[in-house]
C-alpha positions in Angstrom: 14.4 239.1 33.3 10.8 238.3 32.2 10.1 234.9 30.7 6.7 235.4 28.9 6.6 231.8 27.6 8.1 230.1 30.6 5.8 227.1 30.7 5.7 226.4 26.9 9.5 226.9 26.6 10.1 224.3 29.3 8.0 221.7 27.5 9.3 222.5 24.0 12.9 222.3 25.1 12.4 218.6 25.7 10.1 218.1 22.7 10.8 220.7 20.0 8.0 221.5 17.6 7.2 224.3 15.1 3.5 223.6 15.3 1.1 225.8 17.3 1.4 224.7 20.9 -0.3 225.8 24.1 -0.3 225.0 27.8 -3.9 224.6 29.1 -5.0 225.3 32.7 -8.3 224.4 34.1 -10.3 227.2 35.9 -13.4 225.7 37.4 -15.0 223.7 34.7 -13.4 225.7 31.9 -10.1 225.0 30.2 -8.1 228.1 29.3 -4.9 228.9 27.5 -2.2 229.4 30.2 0.8 229.8 27.9 1.5 229.6 24.2 4.4 229.6 21.7 4.8 232.2 18.8 3.2 229.9 16.2 0.1 229.8 18.3 0.0 233.6 18.6 0.4 233.9 14.8 -2.7 231.6 14.5 -4.7 234.1 16.4 -4.7 232.6 19.9 -4.0 234.4 23.1 -3.8 233.9 26.9 -7.0 233.3 28.6 -8.8 232.0 25.5 -11.0 229.0 25.9 -9.5 225.8 24.6 -12.7 224.9 22.8 -12.5 228.2 20.8 -8.7 227.7 20.3 -9.2 224.3 18.7 -11.8 225.7 16.4 -9.5 228.4 15.2 -6.5 226.0 14.9 -7.4 222.4 14.3 -3.8 221.2 14.3 -3.2 222.7 17.8 -0.9 220.8 20.2 -1.6 221.2 23.9 -0.5 219.9 27.2 -1.9 220.5 30.7 -0.2 223.0 33.0 2.2 221.7 35.6 2.9 224.7 37.9 5.3 222.8 40.3 7.5 221.9 37.3 7.4 225.5 36.1 8.5 226.6 39.6 11.4 224.2 39.6 12.4 225.4 36.1 12.4 229.0 37.3 14.5 228.0 40.3 17.0 226.5 37.9 17.1 229.7 35.9 17.7 231.6 39.1 20.8 229.5 39.9 22.0 230.0 36.4 21.6 233.8 36.6 24.0 233.9 39.6 26.8 233.8 37.1 26.1 237.5 36.3 25.6 238.8 39.9 25.2 237.3 43.4 21.9 239.1 44.1 19.2 237.2 42.2 15.6 237.0 43.4 12.2 236.0 42.1 9.8 238.5 40.4 6.4 236.8 40.4 6.0 233.4 38.9 7.7 234.1 35.6 10.5 236.5 36.2 13.8 237.2 37.9 15.2 240.4 39.4 19.0 241.0 39.5 21.0 243.7 41.2 23.9 244.1 38.8 25.4 247.0 40.7 29.2 246.4 40.7 28.9 243.5 38.3 28.2 245.0 34.9 31.8 246.2 34.4 33.0 242.6 34.5 31.1 242.0 31.3 32.1 245.2 29.6 29.1 247.3 30.6 25.3 246.9 30.9 24.8 246.6 27.2 27.3 243.8 26.8 25.8 242.1 29.9 22.3 242.2 28.5 23.6 240.9 25.1 25.3 238.0 26.8 22.1 237.1 28.7 20.0 237.3 25.6 22.4 235.2 23.5 22.8 232.4 26.1 19.0 232.1 26.6 18.4 232.2 22.9 20.7 229.2 22.5 18.7 227.4 25.2 15.5 228.2 23.3 14.1 230.3 26.1 12.3 233.6 25.2 13.2 236.4 27.5 12.5 240.2 27.8 15.2 242.2 29.6 15.0 245.6 31.2 17.8 247.5 32.9 17.2 250.6 35.0 18.2 252.3 38.2 15.1 251.0 40.1 13.4 247.7 40.3 10.1 249.1 39.2 11.5 250.8 36.2 13.3 247.7 35.1 10.1 245.7 35.4 8.2 248.3 33.3 10.9 248.3 30.6 11.0 244.5 30.4 7.2 244.1 30.2 6.0 247.1 28.1 9.0 248.7 26.3 10.6 247.5 23.0 13.9 245.8 23.2 16.9 247.9 24.4 14.7 250.9 25.4 16.6 253.3 27.6 15.4 254.3 31.1 14.6 257.7 29.7 11.6 256.2 27.9 9.9 255.2 31.2 7.5 258.2 31.2 6.1 257.2 27.8 5.0 253.8 29.0 1.4 253.1 30.0 0.3 253.3 33.6 -0.1 249.5 33.6 3.7 249.4 33.7 3.6 250.5 37.3 2.4 247.0 38.5 -1.0 248.4 39.5 -4.2 246.5 40.0 -6.4 246.3 36.9 -9.2 248.4 38.5 -6.7 251.2 39.2 -5.5 251.1 35.6 -9.0 251.3 34.3 -9.9 254.2 36.6 -6.8 256.1 35.5 -7.5 255.6 31.8 -11.1 256.9 32.3 -9.6 260.1 33.7 -7.3 260.4 30.7 -4.2 259.5 32.5 -2.7 256.9 30.2 1.0 257.2 30.6 3.4 257.4 33.5 4.3 260.9 32.3 0.7 262.0 32.7 0.8 260.7 36.3 3.9 262.7 37.2 2.3 265.9 35.9 -0.9 265.4 37.9 -1.5 266.6 41.5 -0.7 263.8 43.9 -3.2 264.5 46.6 -6.4 263.9 44.5 -4.8 260.7 43.1 -4.1 259.5 46.6 -7.6 260.2 47.8 -9.2 258.5 44.9 -7.0 255.5 44.3 -5.3 255.0 47.7 -1.6 255.0 48.6 -0.6 252.0 46.4 -0.6 254.2 43.2 1.8 256.8 44.5 4.0 254.1 46.1 4.4 252.2 42.8 5.1 255.5 41.1 7.8 256.6 43.6 9.4 253.1 43.5 9.7 253.3 39.7 11.1 256.8 39.8 13.5 256.1 42.7 11.8 258.2 45.4 11.0 255.1 47.4 13.5 252.2 47.9 12.7 248.7 46.7 15.5 246.3 47.5 16.2 243.0 45.8 15.9 240.1 48.2 17.9 237.1 46.9 16.7 233.6 47.4 18.2 232.0 50.5 20.6 229.2 49.8 19.4 225.7 50.9 21.0 224.6 54.2 24.1 222.4 53.9 23.8 219.4 56.1 27.5 218.5 56.6 30.1 218.6 59.4 33.9 218.2 59.3 36.5 217.2 61.8 40.3 217.7 61.4 42.8 215.9 63.6 46.1 217.2 64.9 47.6 213.8 64.5 46.5 211.0 62.0 44.3 208.2 63.2 43.9 204.7 61.9 42.1 202.5 64.3 38.5 201.5 63.7 37.4 202.6 67.2 38.9 206.0 66.6 37.1 206.5 63.4 33.8 205.4 64.9 34.4 207.8 67.8 35.0 210.7 65.4 31.9 209.7 63.4 29.9 209.9 66.6 31.1 213.4 67.3 30.1 214.5 63.8 26.7 212.8 63.9 25.5 214.9 66.9 25.8 218.4 65.2 24.6 217.0 61.9 21.4 215.6 63.4 20.9 218.8 65.3 21.0 220.7 61.9 18.5 218.2 60.5 16.2 218.6 63.5 16.3 222.4 63.2 15.0 222.2 59.6 12.5 219.3 60.3 14.5 217.1 57.9 15.8 213.5 58.1 18.7 211.9 56.2 18.1 209.1 53.7 21.7 208.9 52.4 24.8 209.8 54.3 28.4 210.0 53.0 31.4 209.7 55.3 34.6 210.9 53.6 37.9 209.9 55.1 40.9 211.9 53.9 44.3 210.2 54.4 47.6 211.9 54.9 48.7 211.0 51.3 45.7 213.2 50.1 43.8 210.1 49.0 40.3 209.7 50.3 37.8 206.9 50.9 34.1 207.1 51.2 31.6 205.2 53.3 28.1 205.6 51.9 25.1 204.7 54.1 21.6 204.4 52.5 18.8 204.4 55.0 15.5 202.6 54.6 13.6 205.6 56.2 14.4 209.2 57.0 16.4 209.3 60.3 18.1 211.9 62.5 18.8 210.0 65.7 22.6 209.6 66.2 22.1 206.5 68.3 20.3 204.7 65.5 22.6 205.9 62.7 26.0 205.3 64.3 25.9 201.4 64.5 25.0 201.3 60.8 28.4 202.8 59.9 30.2 199.9 61.6 30.4 197.6 58.6 31.6 200.3 56.1 34.2 201.7 58.5 35.6 198.3 59.1 36.4 197.9 55.4 38.3 201.3 55.2 42.0 201.2 54.4 43.5 203.9 56.6 46.9 203.8 54.9 49.4 206.0 56.8 46.6 207.6 58.8 43.4 209.7 58.4 43.7 213.4 59.2 40.2 214.7 58.3 36.7 213.3 58.3 33.7 214.8 56.7 30.1 213.7 57.2 27.4 214.9 54.8 23.7 214.2 54.4 23.6 213.8 50.6 19.8 213.1 50.4 17.3 214.4 52.9 13.5 214.2 53.3 11.0 216.2 55.4 10.7 214.6 58.8 8.4 216.8 60.9 8.0 216.4 64.6 5.2 214.0 65.5 3.2 213.8 68.7 3.7 210.5 70.4 1.9 208.9 73.3 3.0 206.5 76.0 1.9 203.5 74.0 3.8 204.5 70.8 7.2 202.8 70.1 9.8 205.5 69.5 12.3 203.8 67.1 11.3 202.3 63.8 12.8 198.8 64.2 11.7 197.6 60.8 13.5 200.5 59.1 16.6 199.8 61.1 16.4 196.1 60.1 16.0 196.9 56.4 18.9 199.3 56.6 21.2 196.7 58.3 20.3 194.0 55.7 20.5 196.6 52.9 24.1 197.5 53.7 25.0 193.9 52.9 22.8 193.0 49.9 21.6 196.4 48.7 18.4 198.2 49.6 16.9 197.4 46.1 17.0 193.7 46.9 14.7 193.9 49.9 11.2 194.1 48.3 7.6 194.1 49.4 4.3 193.4 47.7 1.9 196.3 47.1 -1.7 196.1 45.9 -2.5 196.9 42.3 -5.9 198.0 40.9 -6.6 194.9 38.8 -8.8 191.8 39.1 -6.4 189.8 37.0 -4.5 187.5 39.4 -1.1 188.2 37.8 -1.7 191.9 37.9 -3.2 192.3 41.3 0.1 193.1 43.0 3.3 195.0 42.5 6.8 194.3 43.8 8.7 197.4 44.9 11.8 198.0 47.1 10.7 198.2 50.7 13.1 201.1 51.4 11.5 203.3 48.8 7.8 202.5 49.2 5.2 202.5 52.0 3.4 199.5 53.2 -0.2 199.6 52.0 -3.4 197.8 52.5 -6.0 197.2 49.8 -5.7 193.5 49.0 -9.5 193.1 48.8 -10.0 190.0 46.6 -13.6 188.9 46.3 -12.4 185.3 47.2 -9.2 183.9 48.8 -6.2 183.8 46.5 -3.5 181.1 46.5 -0.3 181.7 48.2 1.6 180.5 45.1 0.9 181.6 41.5 2.6 180.1 38.4 1.9 180.1 34.7 -1.2 178.0 33.7 -0.4 174.3 33.4 -2.9 172.2 31.3 -4.4 169.1 32.6 -6.5 166.4 30.8 -10.1 166.9 31.7 -13.4 167.5 29.9 -16.7 169.2 30.7 -17.5 172.5 32.5 -17.5 170.9 36.0 -14.3 170.1 37.9 -12.9 166.7 37.1 -13.3 163.9 39.7 -9.8 162.7 38.9 -7.0 164.3 37.0 -3.2 164.1 36.6 -0.9 167.0 37.4 2.9 167.0 37.6 3.0 163.2 37.4 0.6 162.9 40.3 -2.9 161.4 40.1 -5.2 163.5 42.3 -8.8 163.0 43.4 -11.2 165.9 43.9 -12.7 165.9 47.5 -14.3 169.3 47.4 -14.7 172.0 44.7 -15.6 175.6 45.5 -16.6 177.9 42.7 -16.9 179.1 40.0 -15.4 182.6 40.1 -15.6 184.1 36.6 -12.9 186.6 35.7 -13.0 188.4 32.3 -9.8 189.7 30.6 -8.8 193.4 30.6 -9.2 194.0 26.9 -7.2 197.2 27.0 -4.0 195.5 28.1 -2.0 193.2 25.7 -1.5 189.9 27.5 -1.0 186.7 25.6 -2.1 184.6 28.6 -5.5 186.1 28.5 -6.2 186.2 24.8 -8.3 183.1 25.1 -11.1 185.0 26.8 -12.8 184.7 30.2 -12.0 182.1 32.8 -14.0 180.2 35.5 -11.8 179.6 38.6 -12.3 176.8 41.1 -10.7 176.0 44.4 -10.1 172.2 44.5 -9.3 170.3 47.7 -7.9 166.9 46.8 -7.9 163.8 48.9 -4.1 163.6 48.6 -3.8 166.9 50.5 -3.2 169.3 47.6 -5.3 172.5 47.5 -5.1 173.8 43.9 -6.6 176.7 41.9 -8.0 175.5 38.6 -9.7 177.4 35.9 -11.8 176.4 32.9 -12.0 178.3 29.6 -15.5 178.0 28.1 -14.8 179.6 24.7 -11.9 177.2 24.1 -12.7 174.2 26.4 -9.8 173.3 28.6 -8.7 173.0 32.2 -5.5 174.5 33.7 -3.8 174.7 37.1 -2.5 178.2 38.0 -1.9 178.2 41.8 -1.7 176.3 45.0 -3.1 177.2 48.4 -1.2 176.7 51.6 
């Protein structure tokens, strides 16, 4: 199965368009066409063409930058889908799949019916595919890439030598000798070809003709991080359930450690004797795989379980995992992450999303200089580098009665009469014109730090273009 338009089909499935469309990839300082749809081909574009030339040929061209990781994930999804036809499915490069349908074709009524079903299902999904079926992997690849649709394996000898998956320089050398088809190669002496082009040429030829084996290696299934325990007699006490959970955690964490992974979400399924089941879900603030740290976190959820007439089976599964490689630690490094444990304990009561932290944002506007994100799903960052101290409390600007560009000696704010003891400033902040913000449409602001004799330390600003004074924050 060869997907000649894998990248463009992935994008157009989400945003269909009949206009010429290409995927652009940057090579050095040049942007080239990586993939394109049929409309772009009809406009005279081709792979490897420079985007500057392509836009001159086709002014209404639509484009999007290449995203190779997403293309890989899309191909992995197609591989899982292709397992409906046979259990042996592997990758063929970055845009193809190889299937060993030996013993599976009769379930679909033969190879022709199997290929027709593949083609019809992919056509309904708007995915272009070229199929080739042969007795060898090399012959199937050649038929899919170079032969017309539904070409039989007998037509292999008429295909060009490039169908043998050879390097471009070998293909050019063979063509200069007049060897343009696979049939020409089979009729030529092997020894001179091997001396001139090396063993790869004859190896690919033998693999295509079946003289050399080329097995299909299926993609390994991802590891399943789950353990199960069945009891000869039902249990119902909280202590018994916690003891069983402890027994399940040890092998589960061992599996995670073997794969350098850590659990972020665990699910404990308790099956009762009446076939009903209850689940205890544990969401962790950081990836963990230490049983001693994870076990106490299940206490609250297990205490709320209704055992009914008893529990006869317990299953523990790591539903969500993250890479957690082994790290070198020294004698002065604390081993457990106490902050992550604390966030997890509080999160089991009020929800992990409700425990939040401040993160720096790239903006000099006071209201936009920080972000609020869940602490369990974000990393603590530095980067709060304000040119001057910022107040600990910010609130919407509140007008005060004052005149002039200098801070007022006395002013009234929130029913309090305040006297200025010291004024520090000004700090001029201009608005970010590219962002719509009604609070900053009045233009630039001059900020002052005001220490009052009454003990209040306020953050005031003055708007020169529309004269007025406002209070926006208060220092500790």
